[in-house]
C-alpha positions as CSV (number, residue, x, y, z in Angstrom):
1,M,1.0,109.1,-9.3
2,P,2.7,105.8,-10.4
3,T,1.7,104.3,-13.5
4,A,1.4,100.9,-14.2
5,L,4.7,100.7,-16.1
6,T,6.4,102.0,-13.1
7,Y,4.7,99.6,-11.0
8,V,6.0,96.7,-13.1
9,A,9.5,98.0,-13.2
10,N,9.5,98.4,-9.3
11,T,7.9,94.9,-9.0
12,S,10.6,93.4,-11.2
13,A,13.3,95.3,-9.4
14,E,11.9,94.3,-6.1
15,N,11.5,90.7,-7.5
16,S,15.3,90.6,-8.6
17,G,16.0,92.3,-5.4
18,L,14.1,89.4,-3.7
19,F,16.4,87.0,-5.4
20,E,19.2,88.7,-4.8
21,S,18.4,89.3,-1.1
22,L,18.2,85.4,-0.9
23,G,21.5,84.8,-2.7
24,I,20.0,83.3,-5.8
25,D,21.0,84.4,-9.4
26,W,17.8,84.1,-11.5
27,K,20.1,83.6,-14.7
28,L,21.7,80.6,-13.0
29,L,18.5,79.3,-11.8
30,V,17.1,79.3,-15.4
31,L,20.2,77.6,-16.7
32,Q,19.8,75.0,-13.8
33,S,16.2,74.4,-14.6
34,I,17.2,73.8,-18.3
35,A,20.1,71.4,-17.3
36,F,17.7,69.6,-14.9
37,L,15.1,69.3,-17.7
38,L,17.6,68.2,-20.0
39,L,18.9,65.6,-17.6
40,L,15.3,64.4,-17.0
41,W,14.8,64.0,-20.7
42,L,18.0,62.0,-20.9
43,L,17.1,59.7,-18.0
44,S,13.6,59.3,-19.4
45,K,15.1,58.5,-22.9
46,F,17.8,55.9,-21.9
47,V,17.9,55.0,-18.3
48,Y,14.5,54.6,-17.2
49,P,13.3,52.4,-20.2
50,V,15.9,50.0,-19.3
51,L,15.1,50.1,-15.6
52,N,11.5,49.6,-16.4
53,K,12.4,46.7,-18.7
54,M,14.6,45.1,-15.8
55,I,11.8,45.8,-13.4
56,D,9.2,44.2,-15.5
57,T,11.5,41.3,-16.3
58,R,12.0,40.8,-12.5
59,E,8.2,40.9,-12.0
60,A,7.6,38.5,-14.7
61,E,10.2,36.0,-13.3
62,L,8.7,36.4,-9.7
63,E,5.3,35.8,-11.2
64,A,6.5,32.8,-13.2
65,G,7.9,31.5,-10.1
66,Q,4.9,31.8,-8.0
67,K,3.0,30.2,-10.7
68,A,5.6,27.4,-10.8
69,A,5.4,27.2,-7.1
70,K,1.7,26.8,-7.3
71,E,1.7,24.3,-10.0
72,A,4.5,22.4,-7.9
73,Q,2.2,22.5,-4.9
74,D,-0.9,21.5,-6.9
75,E,1.1,18.6,-8.5
76,A,2.3,17.6,-5.2
77,A,-1.3,17.7,-3.7
78,R,-2.4,15.5,-6.6
79,A,0.6,13.2,-6.1
80,E,-0.2,12.8,-2.6
81,E,-3.9,12.0,-3.3
82,K,-2.6,9.4,-5.8
83,I,-0.2,8.0,-3.3
84,K,-3.1,7.6,-0.8
85,S,-5.4,6.0,-3.3
86,L,-2.5,3.5,-4.4
87,M,-1.8,2.8,-0.5
88,R,-5.7,2.1,-0.1
89,D,-5.7,-0.2,-3.1
90,A,-2.3,-1.9,-1.8
91,Q,-4.0,-2.4,1.6
92,K,-7.2,-3.9,-0.1
93,E,-5.2,-6.2,-2.2
94,A,-3.0,-7.1,0.9
95,S,-6.1,-7.9,2.8
96,D,-7.6,-9.8,0.1
97,I,-4.3,-11.9,-0.2
98,V,-4.6,-12.6,3.5
99,M,-8.1,-13.6,3.4
100,T,-7.4,-15.9,0.5
101,A,-4.4,-17.5,2.3
102,K,-6.6,-18.0,5.3
103,T,-9.3,-19.5,3.3
104,E,-6.8,-21.8,1.5
105,A,-5.1,-22.6,4.9
106,T,-8.5,-23.7,6.4
107,N,-9.4,-25.7,3.1
108,M,-5.9,-27.6,3.7
109,I,-6.6,-28.2,7.0
110,A,-10.1,-29.7,6.5
111,A,-8.7,-31.6,3.6
112,S,-5.7,-32.8,5.8
113,E,-8.3,-33.6,8.6
114,E,-10.6,-35.4,6.0
115,K,-7.7,-37.6,4.7
116,A,-6.4,-38.2,8.3
117,K,-9.9,-39.4,9.3
118,S,-10.3,-41.5,6.2
119,S,-6.8,-42.9,6.6
120,A,-7.7,-43.7,10.3
121,E,-10.9,-45.3,9.4
122,R,-9.3,-47.4,6.8
123,I,-6.6,-48.5,9.2
124,V,-9.3,-49.4,11.8
125,A,-11.1,-51.5,9.1
126,E,-7.7,-53.2,8.0
127,A,-7.1,-53.9,11.7
128,Q,-10.7,-55.2,12.4
129,E,-10.5,-57.3,9.3
130,S,-7.2,-58.8,10.4
131,I,-8.5,-59.2,13.7
132,A,-11.4,-61.3,12.5
133,K,-9.2,-63.3,10.3
134,D,-7.0,-64.1,13.3
135,V,-10.2,-64.9,15.2
136,L,-11.4,-67.1,12.5
137,A,-8.0,-68.7,12.2
138,A,-7.9,-69.4,15.7
139,K,-11.4,-70.8,16.0
140,K,-10.2,-73.2,13.0
141,A,-7.2,-74.2,15.0
142,L,-9.2,-74.8,18.0
143,H,-11.8,-76.5,16.3
144,N,-9.0,-78.8,14.7
145,E,-7.4,-79.3,18.1
146,T,-10.8,-80.1,19.5
147,I,-11.4,-82.8,16.9
148,D,-8.0,-84.2,17.6
149,L,-8.7,-84.1,21.3
150,V,-12.1,-85.7,21.1
151,A,-10.6,-88.5,18.7
152,L,-7.9,-89.1,21.2
153,A,-10.3,-89.3,24.3
154,T,-12.5,-91.6,22.2
155,E,-9.8,-93.9,21.4
156,K,-8.8,-94.2,25.0
157,V,-12.2,-94.5,26.0
158,V,-13.2,-97.0,23.6
159,G,-9.8,-98.3,23.3
160,K,-9.6,-98.8,19.6
161,T,-9.2,-96.6,16.7
162,I,-12.2,-96.2,14.3
163,N,-11.6,-95.4,10.9
164,A,-11.2,-91.8,10.2
165,K,-14.4,-91.3,8.5
166,V,-16.6,-92.8,11.1
167,D,-14.4,-90.8,13.7
168,K,-15.1,-87.5,12.0
169,T,-18.7,-88.2,11.8
170,L,-18.9,-89.1,15.6
171,I,-16.8,-86.2,16.6
172,K,-19.1,-83.9,14.8
173,E,-22.1,-85.1,16.1
174,A,-20.6,-85.0,19.5
175,L,-19.4,-81.3,19.0
176,N,-23.1,-80.4,17.8
């Protein structure tokens, strides 16, 4: 009967036979595993920290860029709102200026009309006064001519000239 020791020996022989049947040298496999672990340790000690640092730096730059883009977008929105507010204020101010100009123009037109009206009334009053003076002057001239004609007519009818004082009194009585 086989003992346990024989079994382990047979198993290790079978196992070594298994590696050999697959074409694998177990000593070489152990050496390659140690070299791989050594390479992995070197990479994790010197290469991976640098790569991780570069990746972290790049991520930080991307986050900063995204943050700056968001801030720029927010600033643009605030600037746009400010521009809209300024435009509303400017439109209101322009509307006020137009309304003020219209009011001033209306006032100027009313003042001009009032001035023209008063000027026309003054001209009409002056013309009426001038006409009244002319009518009065014409009446005086007519009155004087009538007196002279009556004196002439009286002289022709009477045949002699009466003194001027008596003549005037007679003419006035005749006219009245």
